[in-house]
C-alpha positions as a Python dict, from the first residue, in 0.01 Angstrom:
ca = {
    (1, 'M'): (0, 0, 0),
    (2, 'S'): (173, -330, -30),
    (3, 'G'): (-18, -615, -191),
    (4, 'K'): (7, -990, -207),
    (5, 'K'): (201, -1153, -487),
    (6, 'T'): (8, -1356, -735),
    (7, 'N'): (23, -1733, -717),
    (8, 'F'): (143, -1789, -1073),
    (9, 'K'): (35, -2151, -1093),
    (10, 'N'): (-324, -2073, -998),
    (11, 'V'): (-391, -1749, -1184),
    (12, 'W'): (-557, -1743, -1523),
    (13, 'S'): (-500, -1432, -1733),
    (14, 'H'): (-529, -1274, -2075),
    (15, 'S'): (-266, -1079, -2278),
    (16, 'K'): (-142, -751, -2440),
    (17, 'K'): (140, -486, -2477),
    (18, 'H'): (479, -297, -2440),
    (19, 'T'): (805, -236, -2621),
    (20, 'E'): (1140, -165, -2467),
    (21, 'N'): (1120, 196, -2579),
    (22, 'L'): (756, 249, -2483),
    (23, 'S'): (719, 555, -2259),
    (24, 'K'): (362, 675, -2306),
    (25, 'P'): (37, 473, -2298),
    (26, 'E'): (-83, 658, -2608),
    (27, 'L'): (133, 425, -2819),
    (28, 'E'): (-43, 123, -2961),
    (29, 'T'): (57, -212, -2817),
    (30, 'S'): (-87, -561, -2797),
    (31, 'I'): (-52, -586, -2419),
    (32, 'K'): (-374, -522, -2229),
    (33, 'I'): (-349, -223, -1997),
    (34, 'G'): (-551, -249, -1677),
    (35, 'R'): (-586, -625, -1711),
    (36, 'Y'): (-401, -948, -1647),
    (37, 'N'): (-169, -1071, -1919),
    (38, 'R'): (0, -1407, -1967),
    (39, 'L'): (338, -1315, -2115),
    (40, 'N'): (668, -1479, -2204),
    (41, 'V'): (995, -1390, -2032),
    (42, 'Q'): (1198, -1243, -2320),
    (43, 'A'): (1505, -1072, -2172),
    (44, 'R'): (1676, -960, -1851),
    (45, 'S'): (1800, -613, -1761),
    (46, 'D'): (1951, -438, -1458),
    (47, 'F'): (1601, -320, -1365),
    (48, 'G'): (1410, -646, -1401),
    (49, 'V'): (1288, -873, -1678),
    (50, 'Y'): (1107, -791, -1999),
    (51, 'L'): (787, -981, -2067),
    (52, 'G'): (594, -979, -2388),
    (53, 'T'): (441, -1133, -2695),
    (54, 'G'): (627, -1088, -3020),
    (55, 'D'): (779, -739, -3043),
    (56, 'D'): (569, -590, -2762),
    (57, 'R'): (736, -582, -2421),
    (58, 'V'): (670, -459, -2070),
    (59, 'L'): (914, -436, -1779),
    (60, 'L'): (859, -642, -1465),
    (61, 'P'): (1072, -466, -1197),
    (62, 'N'): (1321, -674, -998),
    (63, 'K'): (1116, -664, -678),
    (64, 'Y'): (837, -858, -850),
    (65, 'V'): (1056, -1113, -1030),
    (66, 'P'): (1004, -1464, -884),
    (67, 'N'): (1300, -1682, -797),
    (68, 'R'): (1429, -1925, -1059),
    (69, 'L'): (1260, -1743, -1346),
    (70, 'S'): (1413, -1832, -1683),
    (71, 'I'): (1397, -1693, -2036),
    (72, 'G'): (1101, -1851, -2213),
    (73, 'D'): (893, -1901, -1898),
    (74, 'R'): (535, -1774, -1902),
    (75, 'L'): (412, -1545, -1629),
    (76, 'D'): (75, -1398, -1530),
    (77, 'V'): (105, -1027, -1451),
    (78, 'F'): (-114, -719, -1421),
    (79, 'V'): (-13, -432, -1651),
    (80, 'Y'): (-76, -65, -1577),
    (81, 'T'): (107, 268, -1605),
    (82, 'D'): (350, 396, -1342),
    (83, 'S'): (373, 752, -1206),
    (84, 'E'): (558, 857, -1524),
    (85, 'D'): (297, 701, -1756),
    (86, 'R'): (524, 413, -1856),
    (87, 'L'): (377, 66, -1891),
    (88, 'V'): (486, -160, -1609),
    (89, 'A'): (399, -514, -1501),
    (90, 'T'): (339, -629, -1146),
    (91, 'T'): (267, -953, -964),
    (92, 'L'): (60, -764, -708),
    (93, 'T'): (-314, -825, -724),
    (94, 'P'): (-530, -512, -770),
    (95, 'A'): (-883, -486, -636),
    (96, 'G'): (-1019, -519, -988),
    (97, 'V'): (-958, -479, -1360),
    (98, 'I'): (-1106, -247, -1621),
    (99, 'G'): (-1484, -276, -1617),
    (100, 'D'): (-1509, -398, -1258),
    (101, 'F'): (-1715, -229, -986),
    (102, 'V'): (-1523, -242, -656),
    (103, 'F'): (-1535, -74, -317),
    (104, 'L'): (-1214, 124, -253),
    (105, 'I'): (-1089, 349, 26),
    (106, 'A'): (-1000, 710, -56),
    (107, 'K'): (-640, 787, 45),
    (108, 'D'): (-567, 1144, -61),
    (109, 'V'): (-772, 1427, -205),
    (110, 'A'): (-618, 1670, -454),
    (111, 'P'): (-773, 1965, -642),
    (112, 'F'): (-798, 1754, -958),
    (113, 'G'): (-927, 1431, -802),
    (114, 'T'): (-907, 1165, -533),
    (115, 'F'): (-652, 884, -508),
    (116, 'M'): (-793, 542, -418),
    (117, 'D'): (-612, 245, -269),
    (118, 'W'): (-658, -46, -510),
    (119, 'G'): (-366, -264, -402),
    (120, 'L'): (-91, -131, -632),
    (121, 'E'): (197, 109, -572),
    (122, 'K'): (33, 371, -791),
    (123, 'D'): (-308, 467, -654),
    (124, 'L'): (-614, 479, -878),
    (125, 'L'): (-722, 835, -957),
    (126, 'V'): (-1089, 930, -956),
    (127, 'P'): (-1083, 1265, -1143),
    (128, 'K'): (-1294, 1542, -995),
    (129, 'N'): (-1530, 1543, -1292),
    (130, 'E'): (-1589, 1168, -1241),
    (131, 'Q'): (-1704, 1204, -880),
    (132, 'Q'): (-2073, 1168, -801),
    (133, 'N'): (-2028, 1352, -471),
    (134, 'R'): (-1742, 1514, -282),
    (135, 'M'): (-1502, 1245, -159),
    (136, 'E'): (-1324, 1232, 177),
    (137, 'P'): (-1003, 1050, 280),
    (138, 'G'): (-1058, 729, 474),
    (139, 'K'): (-1408, 667, 342),
    (140, 'K'): (-1506, 376, 121),
    (141, 'Y'): (-1669, 431, -218),
    (142, 'L'): (-1800, 215, -497),
    (143, 'V'): (-1578, 278, -799),
    (144, 'K'): (-1592, 153, -1155),
    (145, 'I'): (-1246, 97, -1303),
    (146, 'C'): (-1234, 257, -1649),
    (147, 'Q'): (-987, 333, -1928),
    (148, 'D'): (-952, 654, -2126),
    (149, 'N'): (-1002, 569, -2494),
    (150, 'R'): (-747, 826, -2611),
    (151, 'T'): (-462, 792, -2362),
    (152, 'H'): (-536, 435, -2247),
    (153, 'R'): (-480, 547, -1888),
    (154, 'V'): (-674, 365, -1618),
    (155, 'Y'): (-894, 576, -1390),
    (156, 'G'): (-1195, 540, -1163),
    (157, 'T'): (-1543, 688, -1151),
    (158, 'T'): (-1807, 700, -878),
    (159, 'Q'): (-2080, 799, -1125),
    (160, 'I'): (-2220, 449, -1111),
    (161, 'S'): (-2557, 483, -1284),
    (162, 'A'): (-2410, 673, -1580),
    (163, 'N'): (-2141, 408, -1628),
    (164, 'C'): (-2362, 100, -1615),
    (165, 'D'): (-2454, -78, -1937),
    (166, 'K'): (-2795, 32, -2067),
    (167, 'N'): (-2808, -245, -2327),
    (168, 'T'): (-3012, -512, -2150),
    (169, 'R'): (-3116, -719, -2452),
    (170, 'D'): (-2934, -1028, -2318),
    (171, 'L'): (-3136, -1019, -1994),
    (172, 'K'): (-3480, -1163, -1927),
    (173, 'V'): (-3740, -1142, -1652),
    (174, 'G'): (-3694, -1418, -1393),
    (175, 'Q'): (-3322, -1452, -1462),
    (176, 'Q'): (-3099, -1502, -1157),
    (177, 'V'): (-2825, -1239, -1125),
    (178, 'D'): (-2540, -1141, -892),
    (179, 'L'): (-2588, -821, -695),
    (180, 'L'): (-2345, -580, -530),
    (181, 'V'): (-2521, -338, -296),
    (182, 'H'): (-2422, 17, -387),
    (183, 'S'): (-2648, 218, -159),
    (184, 'I'): (-2954, 191, 63),
    (185, 'T'): (-3246, 434, 46),
    (186, 'T'): (-3576, 472, 228),
    (187, 'I'): (-3752, 268, -41),
    (188, 'G'): (-3497, -7, -102),
    (189, 'I'): (-3147, -80, -223),
    (190, 'I'): (-2949, 23, -531),
    (191, 'A'): (-2726, -250, -670),
    (192, 'V'): (-2486, -323, -953),
    (193, 'V'): (-2619, -625, -1141),
    (194, 'D'): (-2377, -887, -1278),
    (195, 'N'): (-2091, -635, -1252),
    (196, 'R'): (-2248, -450, -1542),
    (197, 'Y'): (-2605, -320, -1503),
    (198, 'Y'): (-2791, -86, -1266),
    (199, 'G'): (-3079, -214, -1057),
    (200, 'R'): (-3315, -129, -774),
    (201, 'M'): (-3478, -360, -521),
    (202, 'Y'): (-3773, -224, -325),
    (203, 'L'): (-3803, -305, 44),
    (204, 'N'): (-4095, -542, -7),
    (205, 'E'): (-3874, -751, -237),
    (206, 'T'): (-3585, -784, 9),
    (207, 'Y'): (-3604, -1083, 240),
    (208, 'Q'): (-3289, -1037, 445),
    (209, 'K'): (-3099, -750, 601),
    (210, 'L'): (-2856, -603, 350),
    (211, 'F'): (-2572, -356, 397),
    (212, 'I'): (-2367, -145, 158),
    (213, 'G'): (-2099, -363, 3),
    (214, 'D'): (-2291, -690, 48),
    (215, 'T'): (-2314, -936, -238),
    (216, 'C'): (-2610, -1167, -291),
    (217, 'K'): (-2821, -1340, -553),
    (218, 'G'): (-3134, -1181, -693),
    (219, 'Y'): (-3388, -1210, -973),
    (220, 'I'): (-3497, -972, -1246),
    (221, 'M'): (-3856, -857, -1192),
    (222, 'R'): (-3876, -595, -1467),
    (223, 'I'): (-3646, -437, -1725),
    (224, 'R'): (-3717, -68, -1775),
    (225, 'E'): (-3690, 122, -2103),
    (226, 'D'): (-3405, 331, -1961),
    (227, 'G'): (-3198, 15, -1904),
    (228, 'K'): (-3249, 5, -1528),
    (229, 'I'): (-3369, -314, -1364),
    (230, 'D'): (-3624, -389, -1091),
    (231, 'L'): (-3504, -672, -869),
    (232, 'S'): (-3625, -922, -612),
    (233, 'M'): (-3447, -1167, -386),
    (234, 'K'): (-3697, -1435, -485),
    (235, 'K'): (-3787, -1564, -827),
    (236, 'P'): (-4105, -1408, -968),
    (237, 'G'): (-4421, -1617, -979),
    (238, 'Y'): (-4544, -1920, -795),
    (239, 'S'): (-4206, -2093, -797),
    (240, 'S'): (-4127, -1890, -486),
    (241, 'V'): (-4431, -2018, -293),
    (242, 'P'): (-4283, -2343, -154),
    (243, 'K'): (-3989, -2160, 2),
    (244, 'S'): (-4219, -1888, 134),
    (245, 'A'): (-4450, -2153, 276),
    (246, 'D'): (-4155, -2312, 455),
    (247, 'V'): (-4073, -1975, 608),
    (248, 'I'): (-4429, -1936, 737),
    (249, 'L'): (-4432, -2289, 884),
    (250, 'Y'): (-4096, -2229, 1050),
    (251, 'R'): (-4211, -1902, 1206),
    (252, 'L'): (-4537, -2061, 1322),
    (253, 'N'): (-4348, -2340, 1494),
    (254, 'K'): (-4111, -2094, 1658),
    (255, 'S'): (-4399, -1879, 1784),
    (256, 'G'): (-4605, -2153, 1945),
    (257, 'G'): (-4830, -2225, 1648),
    (258, 'F'): (-4995, -1885, 1599),
    (259, 'I'): (-4899, -1553, 1442),
    (260, 'P'): (-5134, -1251, 1434),
    (261, 'C'): (-5093, -1189, 1061),
    (262, 'H'): (-5365, -1239, 800),
    (263, 'D'): (-5479, -1114, 461),
    (264, 'K'): (-5600, -787, 612),
    (265, 'S'): (-5264, -713, 774),
    (266, 'S'): (-5061, -428, 627),
    (267, 'P'): (-4766, -504, 396),
    (268, 'E'): (-4537, -358, 663),
    (269, 'E'): (-4669, -595, 932),
    (270, 'I'): (-4631, -896, 703),
    (271, 'H'): (-4279, -798, 601),
    (272, 'K'): (-4185, -752, 967),
    (273, 'C'): (-4315, -1100, 1056),
    (274, 'F'): (-4204, -1300, 753),
    (275, 'S'): (-3966, -1082, 546),
    (276, 'M'): (-4182, -1123, 237),
    (277, 'S'): (-4431, -918, 37),
    (278, 'K'): (-4803, -931, 111),
    (279, 'K'): (-4870, -1082, -231),
    (280, 'E'): (-4624, -1363, -168),
    (281, 'F'): (-4761, -1415, 184),
    (282, 'K'): (-5115, -1460, 52),
    (283, 'R'): (-5000, -1711, -213),
    (284, 'A'): (-4804, -1912, 43),
    (285, 'V'): (-5090, -1908, 295),
    (286, 'G'): (-5327, -2030, 23),
    (287, 'T'): (-5093, -2319, -55),
    (288, 'L'): (-5060, -2417, 312),
    (289, 'Y'): (-5436, -2392, 366),
    (290, 'K'): (-5511, -2618, 68),
    (291, 'K'): (-5262, -2870, 205),
    (292, 'R'): (-5444, -2853, 541),
    (293, 'L'): (-5129, -2748, 723),
    (294, 'I'): (-5267, -2425, 869),
    (295, 'E'): (-5599, -2279, 972),
    (296, 'L'): (-5722, -1927, 909),
    (297, 'K'): (-5840, -1743, 1215),
    (298, 'K'): (-6008, -1407, 1256),
    (299, 'N'): (-5696, -1245, 1398),
    (300, 'G'): (-5420, -1447, 1235),
    (301, 'I'): (-5301, -1788, 1114),
    (302, 'G'): (-5224, -2099, 1313),
    (303, 'L'): (-5087, -2448, 1270),
    (304, 'L'): (-5356, -2709, 1217),
    (305, 'K'): (-5338, -2961, 1499),
}
C-alpha cells in the first residue's frame, strides 16, 4: 500500500538508531525502531541518504528523499525493518507506533501469521500465536503494535486484554478518559482506555449509539483488582444531574410535555426513552421537581404549565 509523505515542517518526532553496516535489528543502536525519529542528514549514497545521530545511521531510500535536502538538515522519519530485517527510514506515515492500539485490515494469511496493512511497504505481521481468533483477509481487527524485546522486530497482536497495562495506580474514579471501542457484547462495550488500559462499559452507562472503532470520552466508575476498568459516558455522582435534567426537559418538550416514564418504570424503558440509567433518571427528576419544572403523574412525568 502506498502512503502519504510526512509534512516535515509539521511533524514532531523522537529519535534513535542505525549504522552504515547494520543488517540485523538485534544490534544495539540509539535510533528508535517502530517510532518517529528526528535525525540529521549525514551522507549521500547511490541508494539514498544516511540519517543519524552520532555514529548511528539509517538509510532513507531515494524515493523518500525530499527535494533540496542538504547535508546537516534535520528530518522527521519513521524507522522500521525491511523485508531483509535491515533498519530503514521512511517518510510514509504508519497507522501507529509501538504501543498504539489501531484498527488494521488483514491483507494476507500465512501458516505462521497474518499480514496487516499499516501504511508502509512492509506489512505488519500478527504471528499466529498472537491472534485472539482466526483472522481472515479483508476484515478489520484491533491490533496493538508491539516490539520483540530480543530481536527488536515490530509485530502486532490481537490479544488485546492480555496486552493492556494492568498497573492502574495513576488512575482515579471519576477521571475522564479517551475510549476506543474494541467490541460490543450483549451487556455493553469493551474499550481500550487512554490507548493503554482495558475497560468495560455496561449498556446502562452508555448514552449514545456506539460502534466498533468509535472513539469517545468516558469516565472511570470503578477500578478492579485485576486492572480492568468499569466505565460510564457520564461523570459519576450528582455532577451529571444538570445535563441529565436538560435531556429530560428536551425530550418532554419534543413529546408534547408528557412522557410515560416514572420511578416504577423498568431500567430498559427509561434507557429507551432517555438513554440514561434509572438511578440517574431518578436523580434528575428529583432535581427538576424541586425546581418546579415538572410534575409527577401516576403514569409518567409532565412539564409544569
